[in-house]
C-alpha positions as CSV (number, residue, x, y, z in Angstrom):
1,M,0.0,-0.1,-0.2
2,L,3.1,2.3,0.5
3,L,4.4,1.5,-2.6
4,T,1.2,3.0,-4.4
5,R,1.2,6.0,-2.7
6,G,4.9,6.9,-3.8
7,L,6.5,6.4,-0.3
8,T,9.3,4.0,0.2
9,P,8.6,1.2,2.9
10,P,10.4,1.8,6.3
11,R,12.6,-1.3,5.8
12,V,14.0,0.2,2.5
13,V,15.4,3.3,3.8
14,P,17.9,1.8,6.3
15,A,19.1,-0.8,3.6
16,A,19.6,2.0,1.1
17,A,21.7,3.7,3.8
18,R,23.5,0.5,4.4
19,L,24.5,-0.2,1.0
20,A,25.1,3.5,0.2
21,V,27.7,3.6,3.1
22,L,29.3,0.2,2.1
23,I,29.5,1.3,-1.6
24,A,31.1,4.8,-0.4
25,A,33.8,2.8,1.7
26,A,34.6,0.3,-1.1
27,A,35.1,3.2,-3.2
28,V,37.5,5.1,-0.9
29,L,39.3,1.8,-0.2
30,A,40.1,1.7,-3.8
31,A,41.4,4.9,-4.2
32,V,43.4,4.8,-1.1
33,H,47.1,3.5,-1.6
34,P,48.8,3.8,1.6
35,R,52.6,3.8,1.3
36,G,54.4,1.4,3.8
37,R,51.2,-0.4,3.9
38,P,52.2,-4.2,5.9
39,A,52.0,-7.2,4.1
40,T,49.2,-8.5,6.3
41,L,46.4,-6.5,8.1
42,C,45.2,-9.7,9.7
43,L,46.7,-10.4,13.1
44,L,46.4,-14.2,13.3
45,R,48.0,-14.4,9.8
46,A,50.9,-11.9,10.7
47,T,51.6,-13.8,13.9
48,T,51.0,-17.6,12.8
49,G,51.0,-17.4,8.9
50,V,47.3,-19.4,9.3
51,P,44.9,-17.1,7.5
52,C,41.8,-16.3,9.3
53,P,37.9,-16.7,7.8
54,L,38.0,-13.0,7.1
55,C,41.3,-12.9,5.3
56,G,41.2,-11.0,1.8
57,S,38.4,-8.7,3.1
58,T,40.5,-5.6,2.5
59,T,41.5,-6.7,-0.9
60,A,38.1,-7.8,-1.4
61,F,36.7,-4.4,-1.0
62,V,39.4,-2.6,-2.9
63,R,38.1,-5.2,-6.1
64,L,34.4,-4.2,-5.3
65,G,35.9,-0.2,-5.3
66,H,37.1,-0.8,-8.7
67,G,33.9,-2.8,-9.6
68,H,35.4,-6.4,-9.9
69,L,32.8,-8.6,-8.3
70,R,34.3,-12.0,-9.3
71,A,38.0,-10.8,-7.9
72,A,36.2,-9.6,-4.8
73,L,34.6,-13.1,-4.1
74,T,38.0,-15.0,-5.0
75,A,39.6,-12.8,-2.5
76,S,37.0,-13.3,0.4
77,P,33.6,-14.7,-0.5
78,L,32.8,-14.7,3.4
79,A,33.4,-10.6,3.4
80,V,31.6,-10.2,0.4
81,L,28.3,-12.2,1.1
82,G,28.2,-11.2,4.7
83,T,28.5,-7.5,4.0
84,A,25.6,-8.0,1.4
85,T,23.6,-9.9,4.1
86,F,23.9,-7.0,6.2
87,A,23.4,-4.3,3.7
88,L,20.0,-6.3,2.7
89,S,19.1,-7.7,6.1
90,P,16.2,-5.2,6.7
91,L,14.4,-6.0,3.6
92,A,14.1,-9.7,4.8
93,P,10.8,-11.3,5.4
94,A,9.9,-11.6,9.4
95,T,9.3,-15.0,8.7
96,V,13.0,-15.4,7.2
97,V,14.6,-13.2,10.2
98,Q,12.8,-15.6,12.9
99,A,14.3,-18.8,11.1
100,V,17.5,-17.1,11.0
101,R,17.3,-16.3,14.8
102,R,16.7,-19.8,15.4
103,V,19.9,-21.2,13.4
104,R,22.3,-18.2,13.9
105,Y,24.8,-19.7,15.5
106,P,25.2,-23.2,13.6
107,L,24.9,-20.6,10.9
108,L,27.6,-18.5,11.8
109,L,29.8,-21.5,12.8
110,T,29.4,-23.0,9.3
111,A,29.9,-19.5,7.4
112,L,33.1,-18.9,9.2
113,S,34.3,-22.8,8.7
114,A,33.6,-22.1,5.0
115,G,35.5,-19.4,5.2
116,E,38.7,-20.6,6.6
117,L,38.5,-23.5,4.5
118,W,38.4,-21.0,1.5
119,Q,41.3,-18.9,2.9
120,L,43.4,-22.1,3.5
121,H,42.9,-23.3,0.1
122,R,43.7,-19.7,-1.4
123,F,47.1,-19.4,0.8
124,L,48.3,-22.8,1.4
């Protein structure tokens, strides 16, 4: 009913705001090239040599900022898909939100495990 009056549904505004902030952040990361940047920003990888599930996130966002979705997904699918989920979550129907809440910890553990396996495959 709100759409027929030309108004935006209340859940679209937070999703659009989140998406706009994330796009702006990716564009800024793509434009910034700091000198003397360390080889890795990941403390786990820097101290142990083992990548964390979110390793490659900075690279993924830089690649997104350049408009290279496939390269971003290759660098860190967990970061890209997690960010998309975060940005679009206000648009999820209430039934989906309730279902996810019931299984959020196993879902999070599965996502982090898959991310870690991807990074181990990528780096080792």
